[in-house]
N, C-alpha and C positions, 0 to 999 in steps of 0.2 A: 631535198639531200644532194649531196656533191657526191659526180661519182667517182670511186679510185680505180687509179690506172695502176692496174698490177703488174702489167710487164716490166714498168718504170720502175715500180717500187721493188719488183724481184731484183731488177739488176744493179738497185741500188744496193743492197743486201747483199746480193753475191759481191759487189767489189768490196763492200767493208769488210766480209767475211774470207774475203782472199788478200787482206793486208794491203791491199791497193793505193796508191798513194799518190798526190799529182806529181809530174815534173817540176823541177825546181824547188822542192821543198822538203830536206831531211836526207838526202842522199848524201854518202861519202863518194868523192872524185875517186877514179881507178877502181869502181868496182868494190870497195874495200865493206865489210861490213862488219867488222868489228874494229873497235879504237884503244889504245892505249895511250892514257892522259897521264904523261909522266909530271913530275914536279918542277916548276919553273926553276932555273937557277935566279938567281937572286942575288945582282951586282948593286943593292941598293943598302945603306945602313938601315933599313926598313924592317926590325924582324918580323917574321910570322907572314909579312904579305905575299910569299909565294903559297903559302897553304890554303893562305885565302882565295889565291887566284884559283891553282887547281882545284879546289872543291865548286868554285864558282862553275868552272866550264865542265867540269864532271857532272854536275849539275843539270847544265842547259842539255846536253847530250841525255842523259838518263830520262827526262822530265819528257823529251822529246821523240824517245823511242825510235833515235833515226838509225843508230847502231849499238850493238852490244857493246859493252864496257870490258875489256880483258886483260889480262898482264902482258907485259911487251912480248914475250915468247910466245904468246897465243892469237896477238893481234894481226889482223889484214894490216891495219895501218899506226903509225905512234905518233903522236902530238907532243911535242917539245918546245921550250919557248926559253926566255928571256925577260927578266925583267929589269929593263935599262935605266929608270931613273922615277924619282916619286921628288916632287919639286912643289914647296909651298910658296906662293906669291902675295905681298897684300894686295889687297884690290878694294878694301875700305879703310877709310881714318876715321878717328874721334878726336880730332886734334892734331896738332902738328906732325907728330911722331908716333902716334899712338893706333895701331891696326883695328880695325874694330871685325874686320872678316876677312878671309883669305881663301886662299884656290888650291886644293891638293893638285895635281896632274900627275897622273899615271902614264908611262910609257912603256911598250913591249914588242918584243920581236915573235914569231911563233911559225912553227915549220909543221908540217904533216910529211910523213916520209911513209912509203912503203915497205914491206916485209925485204924485199931486196935492197933497201936504200934509195930510189927514189923518189924524187921531191914530187909530192905531187901538189900541195898547196904550200903558198910562203907569205907572209906578211910582217913588213917591218915598219917600224914605227908607229904600231895602232897605240893612239893615245886617248886619253877621255880625261875630262876634270869637274870637279865637285866644289860648291862653297859652303865654307863653315863659317861660324862666328868663333870671335873668341869670347870667350868668357871673363869672367871677372879673376878667377884663379887658376893655375896649371893643366892642374887634374880637367876642369871642366871643359877647356881648350881641346886636350888631349881626348876626352871622348868623343867632339864632337867631331875632330879630325878623324879619328879612326872609323865615325862611322860615313863620313866623307868617304873615305878609302874604301869602304864594304860596297858602298853604292858605286863607286867606280868601276870597282872589282866585277861587281854584276854585269852592269851594262859593257865592258871590254870580254865579259864571255861572250853575253849574249852576240856581240859584233864579233869574236871569234869566229862561234858555230853559224851563224848568219854567213859569214864569208866562206869559208869551209865547204857551206851546203848549198847553196846559191849556183846557178847555172848548171845544178847535174841533175 
């Protein structure tokens, strides 16, 4: 029969009960405990992309429970950003001039400020991309492109979260 190490078990339970987290994971810079995620400014012709990115960023902070989401007037820190570009590039062809696959690339700038306006974190030119198939009809291609943009948005939101919370 295995012997249970009660002191170790007790220590683990106490740490879990206190909400202890290991360093480097999930803390905001500047000691902020709450965050407001503003709708990013959309400087592209892509309608609705700012809503997708905003939802994905809020989801990252909510699911990881690293900070309380609050309105800007009650938050310790405010995250804002700009969607700079959404670009499509042909990456495969099924003939001399017909694209069979494209890549959509999304580029953003993000910034986290404290209540008093101090910049706690900033990243410019964050980008990611995803390939999608060109369908036989326009609506099929549009659906594939939208799905690709959604995947890119989720990865960018995760990258923003990790970049903000790493090293703290």
